[in-house]
N, C-alpha and C positions, 0 to 999 in steps of 0.2 A: 504495500499498498506507500507507502514513503519512497516507492521507488518509482511512483508512479508520477507522485505527485510534483517529485524530484524532474519529471520529464516535461508533465505541460507547465513547470513553471518557467524550464530553460524555453520552451514552447514559446510562453506568452512574450521571455524578455527577446526572444529572434526574432519571432514577424514583425513588430515595428520595424527594427532595421530592415526587416531584406525588404520590406514594405517600399518604405521609404527611399530608397539603393532605386526599386525595379518602379515606382510610382510614374508614369506620363510617359512611358516606353513606347506604350499601345494606346490610343486613345479612345479608341471605339469597339462593340465587338465586331462590326466588318475589318478592323484589322487585325484583330486577334485571328478570326476564320482563317483569311488570306495568309497572317503570317504563320498557322499551323498546318496549313498548303504547302506554303514557303518550304518550311522547313524538311517537310516530312520529301518534297524533291529534291528536294538540294544536299541531306541526306545520301536520297538513291545514287546522284550523281556526284557524289563523291565516295561511294561507296561502289561505284561503277569504277572509277577513276581507281583507284584502288587495287581494287581485282586485277585489271586490267597491268599497273605498274608491277604488282610481285607476282602477280604469273609469270613475266617475265623475267622479272628481277634487274627492271633496268633502271642506272645511278648517268646521270653525264658527270661532266670532271667535274663541276660547281661541289654537285652533292656527294660524290665521295669526298670531297674536302670537308666537308661539314662533319659525316660521318665519325671522319678520323680527328675534327680536333674536337667532337664530343669522348671518344675515344679518348684522347689526354685529359677531359675536364672528370672524367668520371676518376683516370686514376689506374689504369689502363698503361703500363711502360713502355709497353710491344708499340703503341701511334709515338709516343716523342716524336720521330723524326720529322714526323705530316704532319706536327702542327706549324699551322700556317698563322699565323697574326692577321691578315689581314681581313678576314673573314667576316662579321658582323657577328657579336657574342647571340641573339639570341636565340638561334635555333640549333647551335652548340651544347650552349646550356641545359635550355631544355632536353634535349635528348638525354646530356649527361643524365641527367638526374633519371629518367627511363632505365638508362644503363647502368644504373648503378643496382639497378632490383633484377630487371632482363641477362645481361652482359650487353654486348654488344654488337645488335642484330641487327642486320639492315629492314629487317619489315614495322621495325619502332620508327623506321624512318616514314617509310613509307603514310605508317599512321597517323605521327604526327602532321608531317603534309599535307594528307587528308584532312586533316580536324581545319587544317588555316585554312584552306577553296574552300570550306564549307566556308565557315565564321566568312570568311572575306564575302559570298555571294549575299547570308545576313548582313552585315554591315548597308553595302547596298543596298538592297533594302529598306533601309533602317535611314540610311540618310535620305531616301527617295521618296519615302511618302511625310518627310518634310514640305515636299513640295510640287506633291501631286495625288489622285487621288493612288489607295493599295495597289489595287487590280493594276496598272500602271506602273505600279515602284515595282512590283513581284513580276511583272514580263522583264521590266531592267533588271532586274540582281539575273532573272534564270539567263537573258541574255546574254549579260557579263559573264555569267561561270560555264554558258556553251559558247561562247566568244574564239576566236580559233585560235588564239597562242595563250587564249588562259586554259583553255582545256588540254592541251597537248604539253605546254613545260609544267602543269599542275601534279602533285601528286608525287613527285621522286628529289623533292627535298632541293629545291632551288630560294633561291630569296625571297622575289619580284610579285609572285601569289601570296604569297605567306606575306610580305611588307606591307598589299595593299588589302591586307585582309585586317593587319593592326592599324593601318590608317587607317583607314573606311570605318572603325570601331570608335578609333578615338575621336573623327571628326561627326562619327553619330551621338557621340555620347553628348560631346561640347556643345552641337547642336539641340538639343531636349533638356543640357542643366540650361541654359541660355534662357529655352523657354518655358521650361518648366518641372524643369526639379534640379534646384541647383547643388542636390548632394553627391550629382554623375559629376562633379567635376573631381568628386575625390578616384573617378576609374576614369576620367578622360586625360588628365593632366601624365598620369602617367606611362598611358597609352603614348600619348604625345611624344614622350620621352625613351621608350621602348622602342617606337618607333623606328628614327634613324643606328638603328643597333640591331635590328631585323635588316633592312635595306637602307644604306649609307646614303643613298642617293631620295629615298623616300624623308629624310629629314629636311626635305622644302617642304610638307604637311606641316608643318609647325609654324612659316608663313601664310598660307593655307586659310586657319584657324587665324591668324591674325586679323588677314583678309575679312576673315568672317565678323568677330566683334564687331568691328569699325564700320564692315555693312549693316550689322544688326544692331549697332550706335548701342554695343555690351561693353565697349572697352575700359569703362569707367566703373562700369557695370560689375564689373567680376573681383576688382579688388574688392570691395565692401560686403565680403562674403566673407566668413572666417573657412566657408568648404576649397578654396580658393591656397590659400596659405596653408590648409591639411594635403589636401591633395599635391600640392608644390612637395610636401614634405613625402609625401609619398613615392615623389617620384625620384628624390632621391635618395630613400630607399632600395626604388625597384634600380637606377641605375647602380647600384652596387653590388645587389646583387645580383643580377644580370651580367652587368657589367665590369666587375670586379679584379677578375682574374685575367677581363681582355684588356682594362689598360692598366693593369698593374706589371705586366709585359716587357715595357720601353724602361720601366724603371727597376726590374730583374735583370736584362740585359743590357744594361748600360746604353742606349741607342736614345732617339729623338720619338718624338709621340708620333711623328712625321710617318714612322714606319707599320701603325695601321694599316696605314690610307691609301693602297694603289690607284696607282699611276695609268692613264691609258697606253699604251706603245705606242708609237709612235709611227711604225709600221705594223699592220696584222690585216686577217688576210676578210676581215667584213667590212673594208672599204668599199665605198660604191660610186658607183661610176655619175652619181645622181645628186649626190654630197647631199650637204644640208634638205635638199627635197625628197627624199628617200623615203621618212616616214610622211609625208604630205602627197608626195603616188600613189602609192601603195595603202593611205588612210581609211578607207571603205573595207578592202578585206583586212587590216584589222580589227575590225568592227563584229564583222557576219560576213557569211559568203553568197554569192552570190547579187538577189534584187536589195537580199535583207540588207546589205550591209550597204550597198547604197545607197534605200532609202532612211537610213541614220543616222550617213554621215552627210545626207542633202535637210535632215532634220536636226542635226546637232549645229551646221552651218546657218539654220533658220534662226535658233535660240541664239548663238553666238554675234550674229547682226542686232539681233533683235534685243538684248544685254548692250551691249556695246552702246545702242541707240540712246536708250537711258540711262548710261552713264554718262554720257556726254551730253546730254542735256536733265543731268544733277533728278533722275526719275527717280529715287532709290525708294518712297515710298508706293512705287508704284512696281517692286521688284525683289524677287526673292533673297535674301541675303547670301541664301544658301546656293541661288544658281551665283554667285558671283563670288562667292569660294571652290564652287567648281569649274566654272572657270578659268579662274587663276592658278586650281592644281592642275586645269588640263594643261593651258598656257604654260608655267614650270617647267610640267617633268619634260611637253612635245622641245621646250626651248635648248632642256638640257640635254636629252638624247639627239635631234637637229643640229646642236651646233658645240654642245660643250665635250661630247664622250662621242670620239670618231668611230663608234662602232655602230655600221648599218646592217644590226640583227632584229628586226623584226620582234625579235623578242622583248625586248622592251616597252612593244606599246601595250606590257601590258598594265603597267606603271599609268599611265594615261588616260588608259578603255574605261573604267569604270565610270569615269566625268566625262567623256563623250557619249558613254551610253547614256546616263544621267539626263546629260538636259539633249539628248533626244527626242525623250518622252518631255522629256516640263515643254522641250516647244510643241510634240501634240496634246500636251494634256491643257497649255495656253486656249492653242485648236478648238478644245471641247469642253474649255470651261464653260459658254455660251449657255451650249445644250443641258450642262451636266444643272447648271445655273435655274433653267426654266424645269425640270425637271426637278430638284428639292424644293423649288416653291410653286411649283401647282399653277404658271398661273398662264395667261390669255389662251384661257379651253383647253377643250382636248384634243386635237389636232396638230399643234406646238410639241406641245409634250407625247405624242406618238412619235410624232418626228424625232424628235430630240434622242428616244430612248432608239429609235432604230438608227440611225446615227454613229450612235455610240457603240450598238449592238455590230454593225455593219464595222467601223472602223478597228474595234478592239479584236472580232474576228476574221479581218483582215491582216492585223498585225503579226497575232498568238499563232498563223496561218505563217505567217514569213516568218517567223521567228521558227517554227513548229522543222516550219522544210530545212534553212541553217542548222538551226543545233540538231535535226538526228543526223544530217550529215557529216558535222564534226563529232558528233559522238561513235561514229559510226566507221570514220573511214580515215580518222586519226589512229598512228600505229603510236605506244611503245616507246620514245627517248631510245637510242643509242644502244634498243635492244643485239641486236646481232654484235656490235663491239664488244657488249660485256660478256657475253657467251664466247668471242673469241681469245678477251683477255683472262675470262677464268681457264681459257682452254688451255692458254700460254702457260697459266700458276701450275696447272696441276705439274705438266711438266715440267717446271723448276724444283718444283717440290720433290719431285719424281727423281730428279737428276742432278740438280745444282746444291749445292752444300748451303747454308745462306752464311757463310762468310763471307762467301765472295760478292761483290760488289756487282747492282745495274744499276742501268739506266734505262729511263724508257721517254718516253713522247706522251702518254699519260698516264705519265707516273702516280696524281691522286688516286685512279684504278691499281695501281699496284700495291701502294702506303694501306691503302684498304683490304684486297683481299689475299696482298701477302705480308705482313706486316714483319713479317720476323729479316724480311733479306734487307740487304742496307741500298736503300734505291736512290737513285739522285736524276735531278727534270734531265734528257736528252732536248736539244734541240729542233724545236716544233717543223715543222715541214720548207712554211715558210718563211722560213728565219735563214735559211738553208739558201740562200739568190746569190750563189756562184763559187769557186774554184775556190780560192778566200779564207768563206766561211768550212769547206769540211775541209779543209785541212786543220783550221783552228780547231773544227768537234773531232777531230782524228787524233793531233795530238793534246787534245786533254782525255781522250781516252785512255790511250796511254800512260799519262804523269800518275792521272789519275787509280790506276790500274784498274780501271772497271772489266770485268769477266763479259758479262754477258749487257746485251741492249737489248731491249721486248720493245717495240716497234710496232705501232701503227700503220699501217695502211703504206709503206712504203716507197715512194718516184723511181723509177729506171735511173733518174741520177744520180741515188743513192746508194742502188743496188753496183751502180758503172764506177761511183766515184769514190767510195768504201771499199778498200777491196781488202781491211784489215778483218771487216765482216762477213765472219762464213755463216749462213744460216742452216740453223739447226732443228730450228721444226717450224710449222705452218699450219696456222687451224685457216685451213676452207671448206671448214664446215659453215663459215657465220657467214654475215651477208659484209662484215669491214673486214679485212685481211690484216691478221695479229702476228709477227717474224718473231720467233726467237733466233737472235746474232752470236755467233761467239765473236769476241774480240781476240785474235791470231797475234 
């Protein structure tokens, strides 16, 4: 009896805190209903992606590095050589907590990445519903989840979708905090700090948050509530917990903080002849496939022009401050990847696809708002109401059908990233473990995968194919192999020039069973 009373007292103590934090997130039964349906769909999409990547054990360059960093954070000494201090710490730190329970398992990474993928869809909805009806908001969030590049690169432990997930939840909780529930500042401020620790470039979300506060005229309001100061304190705690081991690296190794932040290579294989117009030219395909992508790009353009015109006329009261913040998000990230980071890789469109898709649906929402008003007011006779319902049903059905065509094609035609390469590397590692002692030194152009699959070998980086540009570069590599006493080289997709010029390399194993050719060379 005493135990039951104690449990009831605990529930009475906890309920007010939970209700205070969650208050105002969903405002109506319709929002709750749509949100529940969205959760089901988002869970299904994330589970499908998890099953797809875990079935083939797909890993990318960066994801293997996140796994090995997590192994170091969790205290597994075999991964010490693989520590890459340039990786943002949130993903490896979170993984390391799981590794301490399960040991270093790649499936842990798939699960964590799929959870982030799910949260990115939820975060998109929570932002979108603040500027349009929940049905359009749900379509926008599912459109983001089945965006061609979001779906392709999610679930395999990269930081793009994961960073967007944290950024969207940070912005969503900040917006709701300023509108209805200031206690959400206790969540939004720590999330704002964790966003750049998940994906460096998305640290620009802090500027987006400032733009929102100014547009909503809440830049003074925020300092008038103790939740802001408590939230700031929690942000510092979150920074120390997730980033303590990461930020201490320069001091432990007596170097500068700049070692933590990677710089783009002056020469890399991802340059495009389109230059800074690369993302602009490919913009429709970055949002959806076929007609749907073109339609979203058109609607986004209408929305962007509308917002700019209202801002130029200083008509802030006639425009959603959330829309202004989302346009700032898009412009900052789009400009960063067009002009600041010289990698023409459509994967990076993930970081500005969410605001673009939401703004596209915002444009549609503005167009349909008059019909919604007539329905809600019930004025001007039955015929206009009937026509308004008909227009809304036709437009929403058409958008849903266009989204279905694009999303279904994305889900069914997108293959897991680097599945063949991973299979080839694992075959090469099996051969190494059977024929090569762990005391022998190894080089590989995909060394992050060797670090993960064969952590007991002393593995260093071999030059990438695009770095071997002339005879001098080959001679330099050959000298380094000899001086560093490298015994074997594991090379993915070696070129004919490499085979012809590197005479000291003798192929001893070739994984011909995979789509990517992985060759083990003995250094003679």
